[in-house]
N, C-alpha and C positions, 0 to 999 in steps of 0.2 A: 504493499499499500504506499509507497514512497510518493506517488502522485498527490495522495490526499494529504500527506504530511505537510507539503508546502502551502496548502489552503487553511491548515489548522494549527500553524504554528503559535498562534497567540492563545490557544486553548490548552487547559490541562488535559491529562491523558483520558479521564472519564468523559470530559466534555468533547474532546476531539473524537473519541470513539462514537459518541452518540451522533454527532455531526456527520461523520463518515457513514453511519448506519442510515441516516436520513438521506443523504446524497445518493447512496446507493440504492435505496428504495425509490427515490424520485427518477433515477435513471432507469430502473427497471420499469416503472409506470409508463414513463414517456417514450420508451423504446419497445412497447408491447403493443401490438394491434388490438384493438378492442374485439373480444370474442374469439381470440386465438391465443393459445399457449398459457392461459391462466383460468382458474376456476371461479374467480370472483366476478359476478355480473357487473358490468360497467367498467371494470378495470382496463386501463389502457386508453389508446388514442384512437378515435374513430378514422375512417378512411375520408380523406379530404378531396378526393377526386371530383366530387360534385361541384365544387367551388371553382369559379372561373377567374377570380382575381386575388392578388396577394392580400388585400385588405379584408376580403370574405374569409380567406383562409386564416388570416391572423386573428380575427375576431373569434372564429370557431375554435381555433387552438387555444385561446385565452379561456374560453368557457371550459374546455376539456381538461386543461391544466388545472384550473380552480376546482372543478368537480373532483378530480382524481386526488388532489391534495386534501380537500376537505373530507372525502370519504375513505381514503386509504392511507393517509399519513397523519394519524391522530396526534402525534407529537407537535404538529405545526398548526398555526392559525394564519390564514392568508390575509395580509394587509393590502396588498396592491399587486396587479399584474398589468404590465404595459409592454407594448411592442416598442423595440429599439429601432431608431430609424437607421437604415443602411441603404446603400445604392446596389446591393447585389440582388439580381433578379431572381435567383433561386434560393435564397436564404431568408429565414426569418428568425430573429432573436428576440427573446423576451427578458425584461428585468422583472424578477419576482422578489417581492418583499414579504417576508414571513416573520412570525415570532415563535421561538420555541416556548411552548405552553408552560412547561414546568419551571423554566428559569427566566422567562420574560425577556430572554436575550433576542435582539434583533438579527435576523439572517437575511442578508442581501445577496441574491443569486442572479446569475444570467445564464439563460439556457440558449445554446446555439444549435439551430437545426442542422447546420452542415456538419458539425463535429459531434452531434448528439450527446451533448454533455453539459454539466454545470461548472460554472466558475464561481467561487465565493468572492463577494466584494467587501471592502471595509466599509 
């Protein structure tokens, strides 16, 4: 897990372990196609092929991300999700602001659709 260590360097081991676990769960959620590969109804991201514009896809994905975090990551409370501006035509990035419920610690993340992963922000 060296990759996660650079994102959790300001946290003690217990808190760092919890954040790594949360990030791993979020990556699993957002990289699972809804209805495939998991037994929980509604888990994962729906097919976005029915949308014709980047803004429609972005709005639908924000709703899917919010739903998944609220239903399948009980350690987080979603404060805000917004699309990050970029000029890349085949990429959508999101800024996700959450609070870890037990500690009330803010967690600021960015999800990049090209790299399919989260980056923690200060």
